[in-house]
Backbone as JSON Lines, residues from 0, in Angstrom:
{"i":0,"aa":"M","n":[139.26,117.65,93.5],"ca":[137.85,117.82,93.19],"c":[137.09,116.5,93.32]}
{"i":1,"aa":"F","n":[137.7,115.42,92.78],"ca":[137.05,114.11,92.84],"c":[136.86,113.66,94.29]}
{"i":2,"aa":"K","n":[137.86,113.9,95.12],"ca":[137.77,113.51,96.53],"c":[136.65,114.28,97.23]}
{"i":3,"aa":"F","n":[136.46,115.54,96.88],"ca":[135.42,116.37,97.45],"c":[134.03,115.81,97.09]}
{"i":4,"aa":"V","n":[133.83,115.45,95.83],"ca":[132.56,114.89,95.37],"c":[132.33,113.53,96.03]}
{"i":5,"aa":"Q","n":[133.36,112.72,96.1],"ca":[133.25,111.4,96.71],"c":[132.85,111.51,98.18]}
{"i":6,"aa":"Q","n":[133.42,112.45,98.9],"ca":[133.12,112.62,100.32],"c":[131.65,113.0,100.51]}
{"i":7,"aa":"Y","n":[131.13,113.96,99.76],"ca":[129.75,114.39,99.92],"c":[128.76,113.36,99.36]}
{"i":8,"aa":"A","n":[129.14,112.65,98.34],"ca":[128.26,111.6,97.81],"c":[128.1,110.49,98.84]}
{"i":9,"aa":"T","n":[129.17,110.14,99.52],"ca":[129.1,109.12,100.56],"c":[128.19,109.58,101.7]}
{"i":10,"aa":"Q","n":[128.29,110.83,102.09],"ca":[127.43,111.36,103.14],"c":[125.96,111.33,102.71]}
{"i":11,"aa":"E","n":[125.7,111.7,101.47],"ca":[124.32,111.7,100.96],"c":[123.74,110.28,100.95]}
{"i":12,"aa":"V","n":[124.56,109.32,100.55],"ca":[124.11,107.93,100.53],"c":[123.78,107.48,101.96]}
{"i":13,"aa":"I","n":[124.6,107.83,102.9],"ca":[124.36,107.46,104.3],"c":[123.08,108.11,104.8]}
{"i":14,"aa":"V","n":[122.87,109.39,104.5],"ca":[121.65,110.09,104.92],"c":[120.43,109.42,104.3]}
{"i":15,"aa":"L","n":[120.49,109.1,103.01],"ca":[119.37,108.43,102.34],"c":[119.11,107.05,102.93]}
{"i":16,"aa":"L","n":[120.17,106.34,103.24],"ca":[120.03,105.01,103.84],"c":[119.36,105.1,105.22]}
{"i":17,"aa":"I","n":[119.77,106.07,106.02],"ca":[119.15,106.25,107.34],"c":[117.69,106.65,107.2]}
{"i":18,"aa":"A","n":[117.39,107.54,106.25],"ca":[116.0,107.95,106.03],"c":[115.15,106.75,105.59]}
{"i":19,"aa":"F","n":[115.7,105.92,104.71],"ca":[114.98,104.74,104.26],"c":[114.74,103.77,105.41]}
{"i":20,"aa":"M","n":[115.73,103.58,106.26],"ca":[115.58,102.68,107.39],"c":[114.51,103.21,108.36]}
{"i":21,"aa":"G","n":[114.46,104.52,108.57],"ca":[113.43,105.11,109.41],"c":[112.04,104.9,108.84]}
{"i":22,"aa":"W","n":[111.9,105.11,107.54],"ca":[110.61,104.89,106.87],"c":[110.2,103.42,106.98]}
{"i":23,"aa":"L","n":[111.15,102.52,106.75],"ca":[110.87,101.08,106.83],"c":[110.45,100.69,108.24]}
{"i":24,"aa":"W","n":[111.1,101.2,109.26],"ca":[110.75,100.9,110.66],"c":[109.33,101.38,110.97]}
{"i":25,"aa":"K","n":[109.0,102.58,110.53],"ca":[107.67,103.12,110.76],"c":[106.62,102.26,110.06]}
{"i":26,"aa":"R","n":[106.9,101.85,108.85],"ca":[105.97,101.01,108.08],"c":[105.76,99.66,108.77]}
{"i":27,"aa":"L","n":[106.82,99.06,109.26],"ca":[106.71,97.78,109.97],"c":[105.88,97.92,111.24]}
{"i":28,"aa":"Q","n":[106.06,99.03,111.96],"ca":[105.28,99.26,113.18],"c":[103.79,99.4,112.84]}
{"i":29,"aa":"E","n":[103.47,100.09,111.75],"ca":[102.07,100.24,111.33],"c":[101.46,98.89,110.96]}
{"i":30,"aa":"E","n":[102.22,98.07,110.26],"ca":[101.73,96.74,109.88],"c":[101.53,95.85,111.1]}
{"i":31,"aa":"R","n":[102.42,95.94,112.08],"ca":[102.26,95.15,113.3],"c":[101.01,95.57,114.06]}
{"i":32,"aa":"K","n":[100.74,96.87,114.1],"ca":[99.54,97.37,114.76],"c":[98.3,96.85,114.04]}
{"i":33,"aa":"E","n":[98.3,96.91,112.72],"ca":[97.17,96.41,111.94],"c":[96.99,94.91,112.14]}
{"i":34,"aa":"D","n":[98.07,94.17,112.2],"ca":[97.98,92.73,112.44],"c":[97.35,92.43,113.8]}
{"i":35,"aa":"R","n":[97.72,93.21,114.83],"ca":[97.13,93.03,116.17],"c":[95.64,93.31,116.15]}
{"i":36,"aa":"I","n":[95.25,94.36,115.44],"ca":[93.83,94.72,115.35],"c":[93.05,93.6,114.65]}
{"i":37,"aa":"L","n":[93.59,93.1,113.54],"ca":[92.93,92.01,112.82],"c":[92.85,90.75,113.67]}
{"i":38,"aa":"R","n":[93.92,90.43,114.38],"ca":[93.93,89.25,115.25],"c":[92.86,89.38,116.33]}
{"i":39,"aa":"D","n":[92.79,90.55,116.94],"ca":[91.79,90.76,117.99],"c":[90.37,90.66,117.42]}
{"i":40,"aa":"G","n":[90.17,91.18,116.22],"ca":[88.85,91.09,115.59],"c":[88.46,89.65,115.28]}
{"i":41,"aa":"I","n":[89.39,88.88,114.76],"ca":[89.12,87.47,114.46],"c":[88.85,86.71,115.75]}
{"i":42,"aa":"L","n":[89.62,86.99,116.79],"ca":[89.41,86.35,118.08],"c":[88.01,86.66,118.62]}
{"i":43,"aa":"A","n":[87.58,87.91,118.49],"ca":[86.25,88.3,118.96],"c":[85.16,87.57,118.17]}
{"i":44,"aa":"L","n":[85.32,87.46,116.86],"ca":[84.33,86.74,116.04],"c":[84.29,85.26,116.4]}
{"i":45,"aa":"L","n":[85.44,84.65,116.58],"ca":[85.47,83.24,116.97],"c":[84.83,83.04,118.34]}
{"i":46,"aa":"H","n":[85.1,83.94,119.27],"ca":[84.49,83.83,120.59],"c":[82.97,83.92,120.48]}
{"i":47,"aa":"D","n":[82.49,84.86,119.7],"ca":[81.06,85.03,119.56],"c":[80.41,83.79,118.96]}
{"i":48,"aa":"R","n":[80.99,83.25,117.9],"ca":[80.42,82.05,117.26],"c":[80.49,80.85,118.19]}
{"i":49,"aa":"L","n":[81.61,80.68,118.88],"ca":[81.76,79.57,119.82],"c":[80.74,79.7,120.94]}
{"i":50,"aa":"Y","n":[80.59,80.89,121.48],"ca":[79.65,81.12,122.57],"c":[78.21,80.85,122.11]}
{"i":51,"aa":"Q","n":[77.84,81.39,120.95],"ca":[76.47,81.21,120.45],"c":[76.15,79.73,120.19]}
{"i":52,"aa":"E","n":[77.08,79.03,119.57],"ca":[76.86,77.62,119.25],"c":[76.75,76.78,120.52]}
{"i":53,"aa":"C","n":[77.64,77.04,121.47],"ca":[77.62,76.27,122.72],"c":[76.36,76.55,123.53]}
{"i":54,"aa":"I","n":[75.94,77.8,123.61],"ca":[74.71,78.14,124.33],"c":[73.53,77.41,123.71]}
{"i":55,"aa":"L","n":[73.45,77.4,122.4],"ca":[72.36,76.71,121.71],"c":[72.34,75.23,122.08]}
{"i":56,"aa":"L","n":[73.49,74.59,122.05],"ca":[73.57,73.16,122.34],"c":[73.31,72.87,123.82]}
{"i":57,"aa":"I","n":[73.81,73.71,124.69],"ca":[73.6,73.51,126.13],"c":[72.11,73.64,126.45]}
{"i":58,"aa":"R","n":[71.46,74.62,125.87],"ca":[70.01,74.78,126.11],"c":[69.23,73.6,125.54]}
{"i":59,"aa":"R","n":[69.71,73.06,124.43],"ca":[69.05,71.89,123.84],"c":[69.27,70.66,124.71]}
{"i":60,"aa":"G","n":[70.41,70.58,125.36],"ca":[70.69,69.5,126.29],"c":[71.46,68.33,125.71]}
{"i":61,"aa":"W","n":[71.8,68.37,124.44],"ca":[72.59,67.3,123.83],"c":[73.27,67.85,122.58]}
{"i":62,"aa":"A","n":[74.27,67.13,122.1],"ca":[75.0,67.55,120.9],"c":[75.38,66.33,120.09]}
{"i":63,"aa":"S","n":[75.09,66.37,118.8],"ca":[75.46,65.26,117.92],"c":[76.97,65.3,117.67]}
{"i":64,"aa":"V","n":[77.46,64.27,117.02],"ca":[78.88,64.22,116.65],"c":[79.21,65.41,115.75]}
{"i":65,"aa":"D","n":[78.33,65.69,114.79],"ca":[78.55,66.83,113.9],"c":[78.56,68.15,114.67]}
{"i":66,"aa":"D","n":[77.68,68.29,115.63],"ca":[77.66,69.5,116.46],"c":[78.98,69.68,117.19]}
{"i":67,"aa":"K","n":[79.45,68.6,117.79],"ca":[80.71,68.68,118.55],"c":[81.9,68.93,117.62]}
{"i":68,"aa":"N","n":[81.87,68.35,116.41],"ca":[82.94,68.63,115.45],"c":[82.94,70.1,115.06]}
{"i":69,"aa":"N","n":[81.75,70.67,114.88],"ca":[81.66,72.09,114.54],"c":[82.22,72.95,115.66]}
{"i":70,"aa":"V","n":[81.86,72.62,116.89],"ca":[82.37,73.37,118.05],"c":[83.89,73.24,118.13]}
{"i":71,"aa":"E","n":[84.39,72.04,117.92],"ca":[85.84,71.81,117.94],"c":[86.53,72.63,116.85]}
{"i":72,"aa":"H","n":[85.91,72.69,115.68],"ca":[86.46,73.45,114.55],"c":[86.53,74.94,114.89]}
{"i":73,"aa":"L","n":[85.58,75.46,115.61],"ca":[85.6,76.86,116.05],"c":[86.6,77.08,117.19]}
{"i":74,"aa":"A","n":[86.67,76.11,118.09],"ca":[87.48,76.27,119.29],"c":[88.98,76.22,119.0]}
{"i":75,"aa":"R","n":[89.4,75.37,118.08],"ca":[90.83,75.18,117.84],"c":[91.54,76.51,117.5]}
{"i":76,"aa":"P","n":[91.1,77.25,116.48],"ca":[91.79,78.52,116.21],"c":[91.57,79.56,117.3]}
{"i":77,"aa":"Y","n":[90.42,79.5,117.96],"ca":[90.16,80.43,119.07],"c":[91.21,80.26,120.16]}
{"i":78,"aa":"F","n":[91.47,79.02,120.55],"ca":[92.47,78.77,121.59],"c":[93.89,79.05,121.08]}
{"i":79,"aa":"D","n":[94.15,78.72,119.81],"ca":[95.48,78.98,119.25],"c":[95.8,80.48,119.22]}
{"i":80,"aa":"L","n":[94.77,81.31,119.05],"ca":[94.98,82.76,119.05],"c":[95.03,83.34,120.46]}
{"i":81,"aa":"G","n":[94.88,82.5,121.47],"ca":[95.0,82.97,122.84],"c":[93.68,83.16,123.56]}
{"i":82,"aa":"G","n":[92.58,82.73,122.94],"ca":[91.28,82.85,123.6],"c":[91.21,81.94,124.81]}
{"i":83,"aa":"N","n":[90.53,82.41,125.85],"ca":[90.37,81.61,127.06],"c":[89.18,82.13,127.83]}
{"i":84,"aa":"G","n":[89.16,81.94,129.12],"ca":[88.09,82.47,129.96],"c":[86.75,81.84,129.67]}
{"i":85,"aa":"T","n":[85.76,82.69,129.38],"ca":[84.4,82.18,129.16],"c":[84.33,81.23,127.98]}
{"i":86,"aa":"G","n":[85.15,81.46,126.96],"ca":[85.16,80.57,125.8],"c":[85.58,79.16,126.19]}
{"i":87,"aa":"K","n":[86.6,79.05,127.02],"ca":[87.08,77.73,127.45],"c":[86.05,77.04,128.35]}
{"i":88,"aa":"E","n":[85.46,77.8,129.25],"ca":[84.46,77.22,130.15],"c":[83.26,76.68,129.39]}
{"i":89,"aa":"I","n":[82.74,77.47,128.5],"ca":[81.53,77.05,127.78],"c":[81.85,75.93,126.8]}
{"i":90,"aa":"Y","n":[83.06,75.94,126.23],"ca":[83.49,74.86,125.35],"c":[83.53,73.54,126.12]}
{"i":91,"aa":"T","n":[84.12,73.55,127.3],"ca":[84.21,72.34,128.12],"c":[82.83,71.82,128.47]}
{"i":92,"aa":"E","n":[81.94,72.73,128.87],"ca":[80.58,72.33,129.22],"c":[79.86,71.73,128.0]}
{"i":93,"aa":"C","n":[80.07,72.3,126.85],"ca":[79.43,71.82,125.62],"c":[79.95,70.44,125.23]}
{"i":94,"aa":"M","n":[81.24,70.23,125.36],"ca":[81.82,68.94,124.96],"c":[81.42,67.81,125.91]}
{"i":95,"aa":"E","n":[80.94,68.14,127.1],"ca":[80.48,67.13,128.05],"c":[79.02,66.75,127.86]}
{"i":96,"aa":"L","n":[78.34,67.4,126.92],"ca":[76.93,67.08,126.68],"c":[76.77,65.66,126.15]}
{"i":97,"aa":"P","n":[75.63,65.0,126.45],"ca":[75.39,63.67,125.88],"c":[75.29,63.76,124.36]}
{"i":98,"aa":"M","n":[75.6,62.63,123.69],"ca":[75.64,62.6,122.23],"c":[74.29,62.26,121.6]}
{"i":99,"aa":"E","n":[73.33,61.91,122.39],"ca":[72.02,61.56,121.86],"c":[70.94,62.39,122.53]}
{"i":100,"aa":"E","n":[69.89,62.62,121.81],"ca":[68.76,63.34,122.37],"c":[68.16,62.51,123.49]}
{"i":101,"aa":"P","n":[67.96,63.13,124.66],"ca":[67.35,62.38,125.76],"c":[65.95,61.92,125.42]}
{"i":102,"aa":"Q","n":[65.63,60.7,125.81],"ca":[64.28,60.17,125.57],"c":[63.37,60.59,126.7]}
{"i":103,"aa":"N","n":[62.24,61.21,126.37],"ca":[61.28,61.62,127.39],"c":[60.23,60.52,127.56]}
{"i":104,"aa":"P","n":[60.13,59.97,128.76],"ca":[59.12,58.93,128.98],"c":[57.71,59.53,128.9]}
{"i":105,"aa":"V","n":[56.83,58.82,128.25],"ca":[55.45,59.3,128.09],"c":[54.56,58.73,129.14]}
């Protein structure tokens, strides 16, 4: 009798363990999907802020040290998350701006 109970208890434990592993795998996949969505959202926000700041400075025609530090602060995580393309181009153009306001001759 004891051997009979032991055999079926072992099978039940194995079934429960497999069910738990399946649930855990599904949960991990859902979290990975959510992480990708959040990463993409943060990347989009960083791109937007970087683009807006650089366009403002490029139209102005110059950027102070503080302006360039702000752009650098936005660009670093943007590039670390895999941002490129238009963000990289506009960042490069912005960082090449003169550091002082151009003097207009009167």
